[in-house]
C-alpha positions as CSV (number, residue, x, y, z in Angstrom):
1,M,44.0,-18.3,31.3
2,G,41.3,-15.5,31.4
3,I,37.2,-16.6,32.2
4,D,36.9,-15.4,28.6
5,D,39.8,-17.7,26.9
6,V,37.9,-20.2,29.4
7,R,34.7,-19.7,27.7
8,A,36.1,-19.3,24.1
9,R,37.6,-22.9,24.5
10,L,34.5,-24.5,26.1
11,E,32.7,-23.3,23.2
12,L,35.0,-24.4,20.4
13,L,35.4,-28.0,22.5
14,R,31.5,-28.3,22.3
15,I,31.0,-27.8,18.7
16,E,33.8,-30.5,18.2
17,H,32.0,-32.7,20.5
18,R,29.1,-32.5,18.3
19,D,30.7,-32.5,15.2
20,L,32.5,-35.8,16.6
21,D,29.3,-37.3,17.4
22,S,27.4,-36.5,14.2
23,A,30.3,-38.3,12.5
24,I,30.4,-41.1,14.8
25,G,26.5,-41.6,14.0
26,S,27.5,-41.9,10.5
27,L,30.1,-43.8,10.1
28,A,28.2,-46.7,12.6
29,D,25.4,-46.5,10.2
30,V,27.7,-47.8,7.4
31,S,27.7,-51.9,7.8
32,A,31.3,-52.1,6.4
33,A,32.3,-49.2,9.0
34,D,36.3,-48.9,10.1
35,Q,35.8,-50.0,13.4
36,L,39.4,-48.8,14.3
37,Q,38.6,-45.2,13.2
38,L,35.2,-45.6,14.8
39,A,37.0,-46.1,18.1
40,R,39.5,-44.0,17.4
41,L,36.5,-40.7,17.0
42,K,35.0,-42.3,20.1
43,K,38.3,-42.2,22.3
44,R,38.8,-38.2,21.0
45,K,35.2,-37.7,22.0
46,L,35.9,-39.1,25.5
47,R,39.0,-36.6,25.9
48,L,36.8,-33.8,24.7
49,R,34.2,-34.3,27.4
50,D,37.1,-34.7,30.0
51,E,38.8,-31.3,29.0
52,I,35.1,-30.1,28.6
53,A,34.3,-30.9,32.5
54,V,37.8,-29.5,33.4
55,L,36.8,-25.9,32.0
56,E,33.3,-26.1,33.5
57,D,34.9,-26.4,37.0
58,Q,37.3,-23.4,36.1
59,L,34.1,-21.6,35.6
60,I,32.2,-22.4,38.8
61,P,33.3,-20.5,42.0
62,D,34.3,-22.9,44.9
63,I,31.5,-23.2,47.2
64,I,32.9,-23.7,50.8
65,A,30.3,-25.4,52.6
């Protein structure tokens, strides 16, 4: 996977992460929110955050101190 591929994937993940954040906020505002659906969205958002962190680490060169 080249740097451009990593950057493109990273951008897609960030967009999905933001969309999930909005969906979670909207669902949480509803008093009769489906707690199972809310939990699934939050779990997906955490997995995205972890994948974003891995991809960001790939873009940052290792620095030997």
